[in-house]
Each structure stands twice: as C-alpha cells, then as structure tokens.
N, C-alpha and C positions, 0 to 999 in steps of 0.2 A: 333431793327428795321431791321437789316440786316437779321436776321432769318425770320422775317415776310415777307420780300421781297422774300427770297428763297422759302418760303411756297406758296406764291402767284404765283410765277413763275412755281412751280411744279404743282399747281392746274390748271394753264393756259395750261400747256402742256398736262395734263390729259384731260382737256376739248377739246383741239385740236384733240387729238387722238379719243375721243368718237364721236365728231361731224364729223370728216372726215370718220370714220368707218361707221357711220350711213348713211352718204351721199353715200359712196361707195356701201353699202348694197342696198340702194334704186336704185342706178344706175345699179346694176348688173342685175336687171330684164329687162333692156332694151338693153343688149349687142347684142342680135340677131337682134333687130330692127335697131340698129346703123350700124351693119354689112350690113344689107340689104340696108340701105340708102346709104352707101358708094359704094356698088356694083351695086345698081339699083334694082328695084322691080322685074326685069326679071331674076335675079340671081338664079341659081339652089341651092337646099339645100346643095349639096356637096361643091359648091364654098363658100357659107356662112360659112359652117363648117371649111373649110380650112382657111378662113380669121380669124375666131375666134380663131383657134388654133395658127395661126401666131402671134396674139396679146396676146395670153395667156388667152383669155376670157373664155376658156372651162375648166379652172382649178377651184378649190374650191375658194369661195369668200375670205376665210381667207388667203389662200396662196397668192392670188392676192393682197389683201390689204397690208399684211405685206411685200410683195416684193415692192409695191409702197412706203410704209412708209420707208423702208430701203434706197431707193433712195432719198426720200424727205428730210430726215435728212441731207443728203450730199449736198442738194441744187438742186438735179436733179428731177424735177417734170414731166419729160417725154416731149413728143411733141404732138402737135395737130394732130388728126387723119385725118384732112382735109388739113391743110396747111403745116404740118411737122415742124412748127415753135416751138422752145423751149418754154415751158410754163412759166418757171420762169422769164426769161427776158421780155417776152410779158406781163405778169401780172404786173411786176414792172413798165414797161413803162406806162401802162394804169393807174396804181395806182397813179403814179406821176401826171397825168392829173387830176384825181379826187381830190387828196389832194390839188392841186393848186386852186381848187374851194372851198373846204371845209374850209381850214385854213383861208383864208381871210374872208370868210363868218362867221366863228366861232368867229374870233377876233372882227369883227364889231358887231356881235350879243352880245358878252360879254359886250362891251363898252356901246352900246345903251341900252341894257336890264338893266345893273347895274344903269346907269344914270336915266333911266325912273322909275325903281322900287324904288330906293332910294328917288328920287324926289317925287313920289306919296306917299310913306309911311311917309316921314318926313313932307310934306306940308299938306296932307289931303284935304278935301273939294273939290272945283272945280278942283284943280290940279289932285287929285286922280281920279276923275270921267273921266277927259280927258285921263289919262293914261289907265284906264280900257277900254275906248272906243277904243283907239288905239290897245290894245291887242285883243279886240273882233273883230275888223275889220280884223286883221291878222288871227284869227281863222276861220272866216266864209268864207273868199275868198279861193276857192280851188287853190292849187299850179299850177295845169295844166292850169286853166283859167287865173290865174295871168301871167303865162309865155307867153301864147298866146297874152294876152292883151299888155304886155310890148313889145313883138316883133312887133306887129302891130303899136304901137305908136312910139317907139324909133328906130326901124329898118326900117319899111316899110314907115311910114308917114314922120318922121323927118329925117331918114337916118343918124342918129348920130352914130349908132352902128351896127355891123354885126348881122344878124339874126341867122346864124349858123356858125359852124367851130371853130377851135381852133388854136391859134398861140403859139408856145413854147416860154417861157420866155427868153431862151438863144438866140432865133432868133430875137425877137423884143419885148422889155419890153412894149412899148406902144401898140403894136398889141396884146400882151398877155392880157393886162389890158382891152382893148376894147372887146376882145373875151369872157372874163369871166364876164363882168359887169352885163349883164341881168341875167345870171344864179345865180350870187351871190346875186343880189337884191331879187330874188325869195326865195332863201334859208334864207336870213336875215329876211325878213318879217315874214315868218313862225316861225323862231327861236325866234325872239323878242316877238312875241305874247305869246309863251309858257314861255320863261325864265323870262321875265319882271314880269309876274304875280307871278311866283314862288318867285322871289327876293322880290317883294312887300310884299307878305304874310309873308315871313320870317323876313323882316325888321320890319313889324308891330308887330310881336310877340316879337322881341328883344326890341323894344322901349317901350313896356308895362311891361317889367320885372322890378323887384325890384331894381336891381343894377343901372339901368338907372335913376330911380326916386331918388335914393340915391345920385348919381353923380350930378343930376340936383340941388338938394337941397344944394350941396356943391359949387355951382357956376360954374360948368363946362359949357362951351359954347355949343350951339346947334350943331355947326359944329363938335366939338370934340366928342360929344355924338354919332352923326350919323356916322362919318367917322372912328374915332379911336376905338370906342367900339362896337356899334351895327353892323356896316358893317363887322368888322373883325370877329365877332362871327357868322354872317350870311354867311360869305364867304365859309365855308366848305360845307354846303348844296348847295350853289350856284355852287360850282365846280362840285358837283355830278350831278346837273342838266345840267351843261355845257357838262360833259362827255356823258350824255344820249343824249344831243342835237347833239353831234358829231356822235354818233351811228345812230341817226335818219337821219341826213343829209347824212351819208354814205349809208344808205339804200335808201334814196330818190334820190340818184345819178342815179339810174336806170331810173327814169322818166325824170329827168333833162337832162341827157346826150342823151337820145333818142330824146327828143324834140329839142335840139339844135345841134344835130349831132356831139357830142363831142366824141373823141376816148378814153373814160375813162373806169374805172373798171366796172361801172354799165352796160354800153352798151356792153362791152366784155362778161360779165356774161350772159346778155340777149341773145346775139347771140349764145353763146356756148350752152345755154339751149335749144334753138330752134333746133340746129343742133345735139344735143346729143353728143357733143365733150367731152368725159369722162375725158381725162387728163386735159383739160382746166378747167372743172367744179371742179375737185378735187383740182387743184392749186388755183383757186379762193377761194374755201372754206377754204383751209388751211391758205392762206394769210389773209383772212377776220377774222378768229378766232384769229390769232396771233395779228393782229392789235387791235382788240377790247380788248384783254387781256392786251396789252401794255398800252392802254389808261386808262383802269380801274386801273392798277397798278400805273401809274403816278398820277392819281387823288387821290388815297389813300395816296401816299407819300406827295402830296401837302397838303392834309387835315391834315396830321400829323405835317407838318411844321407850318401850320397856327394855329392849335389847339393842344397844347401838350397833352391835355387829351385824344385825339384821337389816340395818338401814341401807337403802339404795340411793346414792347421791346422784 
C-alpha cells in the first residue's frame, strides 16, 4: 500500500508539471498583450520590450517555465503583476474561503444522498419514485437560476440571510454560517441530484446479488442486509462519486463565488484570467492540480480500507 501511495504521488507530481507547463505555454502567447495592458495602449514598442525584458518574458518558454518551477517547489509562486501581492499566500487565503463552502456542502450532500439512495433502493415502489423525482428536480433546475431565486426569497423578501459577502469563521461563527448558507444550499441541491441517483443504482445492483439472497434465506434482517452488507460494498463506488462531486463543486465555485461576491478561489481565478495576471494564473493552476491529486489519493486509500480486494500492495 505504501508503494502504491508513492506511485500515485509521483504520478500526481508529473501531472502537475504537465498541466502547469501547458498552461504556461498557452499564456506565453499573451505576454506582449499583458505588457501593453500594464503600460497602457499608448505605450511605445520600446517601452513594451523593456517591460518584457524586466519580467523575463523575452526569454525562451522553457527557460521561463523551469525558472518558475524551481521557485514554485520552494513555495515561491511569484507576485501579481498588478498588485505585487505574493501569489502563494493570496491563493491559500482564497482557497480557504472556497473550501469553507465546499466541505460543509459535500458533507451534507454525502449524508442526504446516502440516506435518499439507500431508502429508495431498499423500499422501492412509491418511495423510489419520490426519490427519483427529487433527483430529477435537482438536475433540471439550473444552478444560477436557483441561486438567484434563493437570494430573492431568503435575502431580499424574508431578509433572513445576507445576499452577498463572506464572514470569516474566526471572526464570527454565526456570521460565517449565515454568509455561506445560500451558496451551500445551491451546491447541495445539485450534488444530491447526482450522487443520490448513483448510490441508488449501486444499492439496487448489490441487493440483487446472490450473496444477499443467500443471507436473506439464512434469516438475516433487512437492516443488516442493507447497512452491513450492501451499503458497505456500495461505499467504494460512492466514495469515487463523492470525490468527483468535490471536483465538480470546486469547478462550480467560479459561478457561485461571483454570484455571491465571495472572495474565494474561483472568483480570484476569474479576475486573474480577465487581467492576464500570469503569476496568479500559474499559482491557481498549480494549487488546483495538487488539490485534485490529493483528493483522488485519499479516495483510493479510503476505498482500500473499505474493500480489501481493492487494495494495492
């Protein structure tokens, strides 16, 4: 298992290098445009060339990338070309905001989806149809429309929750909870629609297997069959779906954070892309790849713990 973890970590690092290099390669075509944006469109070609030389943007792409990579492995991701703010601490600060949305949303999604999926698969009939209708409603309602609707109802009409803004957990736990409630509801509804359907399908497959029928003939209780046996065997695929849901929520943070004016990872990435802030874009890309790699690795380790047959020694 330890060797497997090392191999996965190695593969994750290789992936991070490839993704960041391709990102840098694409960004290199816009160096001159970024320099003109910084200096203004009236800047002379000589001034633009001087700025590019001072930033090292006139060197070979390979030279620039490996120089960036050498600094990045030490934790130095450079500084913003517009604000001169260190990229590493800035990304971490905004990543904390995003994770404070995703982690509660993912936990609620896991509990609700598991309950709904197991309930539908084990009961069947009208219960199953109700669960499918709930999942369908979550699918067909666009996240942006849902977010706007919740803001109008909960923030504007009822004035129960703030429409925009973010409060740090350390500053005010109650204020933090209020500031993330509507974004979390939006993420949970979309997540439950997808994950509950996956768990339901997996549980139905497990409950139809021969070992379940054998245990039932031996007098095993329904709750034991569902919770102790079928759910345990379905937990591995469910964890994989949960990890994919995390990645989907992480990507969806771009829309959520802009709608609710949250100073998170997604809005930071969006603004950096609009400005062409190359060091920030590179830092965001590196942190994103490493986070996704870490989530996938933890998922594989959890699957190995739940199902010994899945372990790689």
